[in-house]
Backbone as a ProteinNet text record, in pm:
[ID]
protein_1_A
[PRIMARY]
MTARWDGRDREAALMKRYANSALLYAVLAMVGGVFFREFTKFNGFDGVTTLAFVHTHYFALGMIMFLLFLVLEKTLHIADRSVSRAVVAYHVGLNVTALMLVVRGVPQVLGIDLARGMDAAISGIAGLGHIVLGVSIVLILLGVKRAVARAEKR
[TERTIARY]
-2290.6	-2171.3	-2110.8	-1983.1	-1922.7	-1844.8	-1865.6	-1793.6	-1666.5	-1564.8	-1425	-1409.6	-1336.7	-1298.5	-1178.9	-1148.4	-1019.8	-970.9	-847.2	-769.4	-838.3	-898.1	-975.7	-1094.3	-1170.2	-1296.9	-1259.7	-1149	-1108.1	-1074.7	-981.9	-938.9	-1064.3	-1153.8	-1274	-1342.6	-1372	-1443	-1365.1	-1237.6	-1161	-1174.7	-1159.9	-1159.3	-1301.4	-1414.9	-1539.6	-1568.5	-1508.7	-1509.4	-1433	-1320.6	-1243.3	-1321.9	-1382.3	-1453	-1584.4	-1654.5	-1752.6	-1726.6	-1609	-1556.2	-1526.9	-1457.4	-1427.3	-1557.3	-1650.3	-1781	-1849	-1840	-1894.6	-1827.8	-1691.3	-1615.4	-1640	-1658	-1689.5	-1828.4	-1923.5	-2048	-2036.2	-1962.7	-1944.5	-1874.1	-1770	-1696.7	-1802.1	-1882.4	-1981.7	-2079.7	-2126.2	-2216.4	-2149	-2018.1	-1941.2	-1927.1	-1898.6	-1873.5	-2003.5	-2118.3	-2251	-2288.5	-2258.7	-2293.7	-2220	-2088.3	-2008.9	-2046.2	-2074.2	-2127	-2264.9	-2354.4	-2493.4	-2501.4	-2440.1	-2429.1	-2367	-2257	-2186.5	-2279.4	-2336.5	-2412.6	-2536.4	-2605.2	-2722.7	-2703.1	-2569	-2550.6	-2458	-2449	-2385.1	-2232.3	-2169.3	-2044.5	-1931	-1832.3	-1731	-1588.8	-1569.3	-1433.5	-1383.4	-1287.7	-1211.9	-1278.4	-1317	-1379	-1324.4	-1301.9	-1254.8	-1352.6	-1482.5	-1583.9	-1526.8	-1451.7	-1406	-1311	-1257.2	-1162.3	-1220.8	-1359	-1422.1	-1427.3	-1458.9	-1475.1	-1333.7	-1232.1	-1092	-1043.2	-1064.7	-1031.6	-1088.8	-1219	-1294.3	-1263.4	-1226.8	-1186.8	-1054	-958.4	-824.6	-786.2	-830.8	-796.5	-884.5	-1006.5	-1113.6	-1124.7	-1181.9	-1199.6	-1072.2	-975.5	-847.9	-773	-754.7	-683.7	-745.8	-877	-933.5	-936.7	-933.1	-908.4	-766.6	-679.1	-531.4	-521.4	-592.8	-592.1	-644.3	-744.5	-805.7	-702.3	-631	-532.6	-412.9	-380.8	-265.9	-299.4	-429.8	-491.5	-485.7	-522.3	-527.8	-387.2	-297	-166.7	-71.8	-73.6	19.5	-46.7	-182.2	-240.2	-187.4	-212.8	-152.8	-220.7	-346.5	-433.8	-399.5	-324.9	-299	-376.8	-366.8	-441.7	-400.1	-273.9	-238.2	-287.4	-283.8	-318.3	-476	-549.4	-699.1	-727.5	-661.8	-680.4	-638.4	-535.1	-487	-596.7	-662	-752.3	-877.1	-917.6	-1029.6	-993.9	-870.6	-821.3	-820.7	-778.2	-778.6	-916.6	-1018.6	-1156.5	-1201.1	-1159.5	-1189.7	-1114	-987.5	-911.7	-961	-1000.2	-1046	-1185.6	-1268	-1399.5	-1400.9	-1322.5	-1307.6	-1252.4	-1148.6	-1091.3	-1195.8	-1259.5	-1363.4	-1492.6	-1521.2	-1627.2	-1579	-1450.3	-1396.9	-1389.7	-1365.8	-1358.9	-1511.7	-1605.6	-1746	-1769.8	-1745.8	-1760.8	-1703.6	-1577	-1510.6	-1579.7	-1603.4	-1652.6	-1775.3	-1872.7	-2020.3	-2002.8	-1952	-1937.9	-1865.1	-1761.2	-1697.9	-1800.9	-1875.7	-1965.3	-2077.3	-2135.5	-2229.7	-2171.4	-2036.5	-1980.1	-1990.5	-1987	-1995.7	-1853.1	-1834.6	-1691.7	-1692.3	-1607	-1605.7	-1523.9	-1560	-1500.1	-1353.7	-1265.7	-1128.3	-1117	-1184.2	-1202	-1253.2	-1359.2	-1428.7	-1328.4	-1268.1	-1187.1	-1062	-1009.1	-893.2	-939.3	-1066.2	-1117.9	-1133.3	-1189.6	-1205.4	-1065.4	-971.1	-832.4	-771.4	-794.5	-731.2	-795.3	-933.2	-1000.9	-946.5	-939.8	-896	-750.3	-672.3	-527.4	-522	-601.8	-607.1	-654.6	-749.7	-800.3	-689.6	-603.9	-484.2	-371.2	-356.2	-260.5	-296.3	-427.5	-466.5	-456.9	-486.6	-479.4	-330.2	-239.8	-102.4	-41.1	-67.4	-9.5	-70.5	-199.9	-266.3	-192	-159.8	-98.1	32.2	102.2	242.7	225.3	125.4	104.4	62	-14.9	-64.5	67.8	151.5	272.6	371.1	369.9	453.1	395.9	259.5	195.3	233.7	237.5	277.5	414.3	508.3	644.7	659.1	575.2	583.1	523.5	431	368.7	461.4	539.1	647.5	742.1	783.3	896.8	842.7	718.3	655.4	651.9	623.7	613.2	751.5	854.9	995.9	1041.2	992.1	1025.1	977.9	857.3	787.3	863.6
9822.1	9890.9	9813.3	9788.1	9721.2	9830	9830.9	9913.9	9846.4	9938.6	9890.2	9936	9843.1	9877	9937.9	10061.6	10096.3	10024.9	10054.5	9981.2	9990.3	10122	10139.9	10058	10048.6	9973.2	9817.4	9773.9	9632.7	9604.4	9706.8	9698.8	9693.8	9788.5	9803.3	9666.6	9612	9486.9	9370.8	9364.9	9260.6	9280.3	9412.5	9432.1	9389.5	9432.1	9389.1	9228.3	9171.9	9026.4	8963.7	9015.2	8968.9	9006.6	9128.9	9160	9072.2	9037.9	8950.9	8807.3	8757.4	8630.2	8626	8722.6	8728.4	8722.8	8801.6	8804.2	8658.2	8597.6	8467.1	8367.5	8378.7	8275.7	8310.8	8425.1	8461.8	8391.2	8406.5	8344.6	8191.4	8142.4	7994.7	7943.4	8028.4	7992.2	7998.4	8088.4	8102.5	7975.6	7955.5	7849.8	7714.3	7698.4	7580.7	7564.7	7683.1	7679.4	7636.5	7694.9	7664.6	7519.7	7478.7	7335.2	7248	7279	7191.1	7190.4	7309.9	7320.8	7248.3	7278	7218.9	7069	7036.3	6897.1	6797.4	6850.9	6760.7	6764	6879.5	6889	6805.7	6815.1	6735.7	6578.4	6544.1	6402.5	6346.3	6448.9	6419.6	6374.8	6434.2	6396	6480	6431.3	6493.7	6491.5	6410.7	6391.6	6476	6435	6519	6483.9	6586.9	6570.2	6671.9	6637.6	6734.1	6834.7	6832.6	6938.9	7073.9	7061	7183.5	7259.2	7202.1	7271.6	7342.5	7323.7	7391.2	7541	7581.4	7710.6	7788.9	7726.6	7793.7	7788.8	7685.7	7688.9	7805.4	7812.4	7920.5	8053.6	8072.1	8210.8	8251.7	8154.9	8187.5	8188.4	8068.1	8052.7	8115.7	8143.7	8215.2	8359.3	8408.7	8550.8	8618.3	8585.6	8661.3	8666.4	8543.6	8549.3	8632.2	8639.8	8724.6	8874.6	8912.7	9045.1	9087.6	8987.8	9020.7	9036.9	8943.8	8964	9100.5	9158.5	9275.6	9390.7	9388.8	9484.4	9479.4	9358.7	9329.2	9387	9373.3	9413.1	9564.1	9630.5	9782.8	9843.7	9772.4	9844.2	9807.5	9669.7	9625.4	9580.7	9577.2	9532.2	9392.3	9300.9	9153.4	9074.7	9112.8	9019.7	9025.3	8942.6	8914.9	8776.7	8728.1	8615.6	8493	8479.9	8365.2	8370.6	8483.2	8501.7	8476.5	8531.2	8517.2	8359.7	8285	8141	8072.9	8124.3	8054.5	8087.6	8209	8244.4	8150	8121.5	8027.7	7887.6	7834.7	7719.3	7715.6	7839.4	7855.8	7824.3	7888.7	7863.6	7721.2	7647.3	7512.5	7429	7449	7373.9	7408.7	7515.8	7544.8	7473.5	7491.6	7430.3	7270.4	7212.6	7069.5	7032.8	7096.7	7070.5	7082.8	7183.7	7206.8	7098.8	7065.5	6971.6	6830.6	6791.2	6674.8	6655	6781.7	6786.4	6762.7	6805.1	6774.4	6636.8	6583.4	6442.7	6340.7	6371.3	6296.1	6309.7	6440.3	6474.3	6428.9	6437.1	6382	6228.9	6138.5	6012.5	5998.2	6075.6	6067.3	6093.7	6202.3	6240.6	6129.3	6080	5981.2	5843.2	5820.7	5703.7	5586.2	5642.1	5537.9	5507.4	5383.8	5337.9	5323.3	5398.3	5397.9	5279.6	5233	5116	5162.6	5080.3	5121.9	5197.5	5162.6	5226.1	5369.6	5378.5	5508.5	5607.7	5555.5	5636	5668.5	5582.8	5634.2	5731.7	5708.1	5806.8	5945.4	5952.4	6081.6	6143.6	6069.2	6120.9	6168	6086.9	6120.8	6245.9	6263.6	6390.7	6504.4	6482.7	6600.6	6641.9	6529.8	6566.3	6636.2	6591.2	6678.2	6810.6	6838.3	6977.9	7054.4	6994.5	7054.6	7087.6	6995.4	7024.1	7128.2	7138.4	7245.5	7383	7378.8	7500	7540.5	7451.1	7479.3	7541.2	7468.2	7515.9	7652.8	7669.7	7799.7	7912.2	7887.8	7977.7	8022.5	7924.3	7940.3	8033.5	7997.3	8075.9	8220	8240.7	8369.8	8451.4	8381.3	8448.7	8481	8401.6	8439.6	8563.6	8565.5	8690.1	8816.4	8793.1	8905.1	8948.3	8849.9	8881.5	8957.2	8918.9	8989.1	9129.9	9152.5	9282.8	9372.8	9311.7	9394.1	9434.2	9347.2	9386	9496	9491.7	9591.7	9734.6	9728.7	9841.6	9918.7	9827.4	9872.4	9949.9	9913.5	9977.1	10116.5	10142.1	10282.8	10382.3
5949.9	5993.4	6119.1	6106.6	6225.3	6304.3	6434	6532.2	6563.1	6563.5	6606.4	6746.2	6813.2	6955	6961.9	7026	7064.9	7169.8	7206.3	7329.2	7453	7476.7	7604.9	7616.1	7508.8	7507.7	7546	7475.7	7496.6	7640.9	7689.1	7839.6	7926.5	7907.5	7990.3	7987.9	7871.8	7866.7	7934.2	7915.8	7989.8	8145.1	8187.3	8333.8	8387.3	8304.7	8344.8	8356.4	8264.9	8249.6	8378.3	8417.5	8528.3	8660.6	8675.6	8784.3	8805.8	8700	8697.6	8734.5	8684.9	8724.3	8867.5	8931.3	9062.9	9157.6	9112.1	9182.3	9185	9052.9	9049.1	9141.4	9147.6	9226.8	9365.8	9413.1	9548.5	9596.3	9505.5	9531.8	9538.9	9447.9	9440	9566.8	9616.2	9732.6	9860.7	9858.9	9980.1	9957.8	9845.9	9822.5	9874.3	9834	9873.3	10007.7	10088.6	10229.8	10294.1	10249	10319.6	10290.7	10173.2	10149.5	10242.9	10235.4	10339.8	10477.1	10530.9	10659.3	10691.1	10602.8	10617.4	10590	10486.1	10446.8	10551.8	10601.3	10705	10840.4	10872.1	10990.8	10976.5	10866.2	10837.2	10850.4	10801.8	10799.4	10923.6	11028	11145.5	11131.5	11036.3	10996.3	11068.9	11135.3	11204.6	11143.2	11054	10990.6	10889.6	10819.9	10726.9	10589.4	10517.1	10370.9	10279.3	10157.8	10050.3	10033.8	10081.4	10068.8	10126.7	10230.8	10305	10206.8	10112.3	10021.7	9919	9881.5	9768.7	9790.9	9914.7	9977.4	9936.1	9987.9	9985.6	9842.7	9758.6	9625	9553.7	9562.4	9490.2	9531.7	9661.7	9709.6	9661.2	9685.5	9660.3	9507.2	9445	9300.3	9215.9	9258.5	9181.3	9213.3	9317.4	9333.6	9341.7	9434.6	9451.3	9318.8	9244.1	9121.9	9019.5	9001.3	8902.2	8945.3	9071.1	9107.3	9085.6	9090.5	9056.6	8898.2	8825.6	8677.9	8638.2	8713.3	8681.2	8702.8	8816.6	8839.5	8736.9	8700.1	8602.2	8466.7	8436	8305.5	8305.8	8422.2	8425.7	8420.6	8475.5	8493.2	8383.7	8338.3	8232.1	8104.7	8106.5	7967.9	7933.2	8019.7	7994.9	7891.6	7862	7785.2	7636	7589.7	7442.8	7415.4	7290.8	7252.6	7338	7372.7	7434.2	7588.3	7647.9	7775.9	7788.9	7684.3	7691.3	7688.3	7605.7	7592.6	7727.4	7786.9	7922.1	8033.3	8022.3	8123.6	8108.3	7978	7961.4	8028.5	7988.2	8042.9	8192.4	8245.1	8401.1	8454.6	8393.6	8434.8	8437.6	8324.7	8316.5	8416.6	8441.5	8528.7	8678.5	8703.3	8842.8	8865.8	8768.6	8788	8790.9	8711.1	8706.3	8843.6	8898.4	9023.4	9141.6	9138.2	9245	9234.1	9109	9097.8	9147.1	9131.8	9170.9	9318.3	9382.5	9530.7	9591.7	9518.4	9549.7	9529.7	9412.2	9373.7	9475.9	9516.8	9625.5	9763.6	9796.6	9928.5	9973.7	9877.1	9913.1	9954.1	9886.7	9930.5	10062.7	10084.6	10218.5	10319.5	10309.4	10419.1	10437.3	10322.8	10336.6	10365.9	10378.4	10428.1	10305.9	10189.7	10073.8	10031.6	10043.2	9981.3	9839.4	9769.8	9619.7	9568.3	9458.4	9398.8	9347.1	9329.7	9311.5	9178.2	9065.6	8949	8954.5	9030.4	9041.3	9134.6	9236.2	9307.4	9226.2	9140.2	9054.9	8954.8	8894.4	8798	8855.3	8973.1	9036.9	9058.9	9116.4	9124.9	8997	8895.2	8763.5	8702.9	8714.7	8671.7	8754.5	8874.6	8962.6	8917.8	8904.9	8868.2	8727.1	8634.4	8510.2	8533.6	8610	8659.8	8702.8	8799.3	8865.6	8749.4	8665.3	8559.6	8465.1	8414.2	8341.2	8417.2	8542.1	8631.1	8636.2	8671.8	8668.1	8540.7	8427.7	8293.1	8271.3	8286	8255.4	8334.7	8463.7	8549.2	8490.4	8456.7	8388.6	8263.6	8182.3	8063.8	8086.9	8178.2	8218.6	8273.4	8352.5	8403.2	8292.1	8188.1	8073.9	7997.4	7999.3	7944.3	8022.5	8159	8248.4	8214.1	8200.3	8168.3	8041.8	7938	7811.8	7821.3	7903.1	7932.3	8015	8100.3	8172.9	8082.2	7988.2	7889.6	7789.2	7759.4	7670.8	7743	7875.7	7955.6	7972.5	7975.9	7999.3	7863.9	7756.2	7627.1	7614.6	7682.3	7666.4	7724.9
[MASK]
++++++++++++++++++++++++++++++++++++++++++++++++++++++++++++++++++++++++++++++++++++++++++++++++++++++++++++++++++++++++++++++++++++++++++++++++++++++++++

């Protein structure tokens, strides 16, 4: 026997998923902040490094955005198939971007000069992460627009 979900079960599951994602990104933000602070202190580094941005990227683009998605789901029921796919892409884009911040930041702190090809590869992958993040934000906003239009018809 297959159980069928009604709208409230689906909405509750999505809200739980968004809340869990927000919690995960809050933890990752804190880990990123502690790693930045301790890694630079341990290595006696005083300069500017991309490691400092892992913390803020995960807090702002991770935790805060998923809390916002949770509220939008509760109020407007934004999650259709295209929004759900865009949210998956958002996760990928955010994590690729944060990973490249770490990959670039660790050599900065250690004083390692990257080869031109490696430097370009890191920049390219980080750029792709930002592109995926940007496109997924636009797709999610289009889903919000569709949800607002549906709400106006009620």
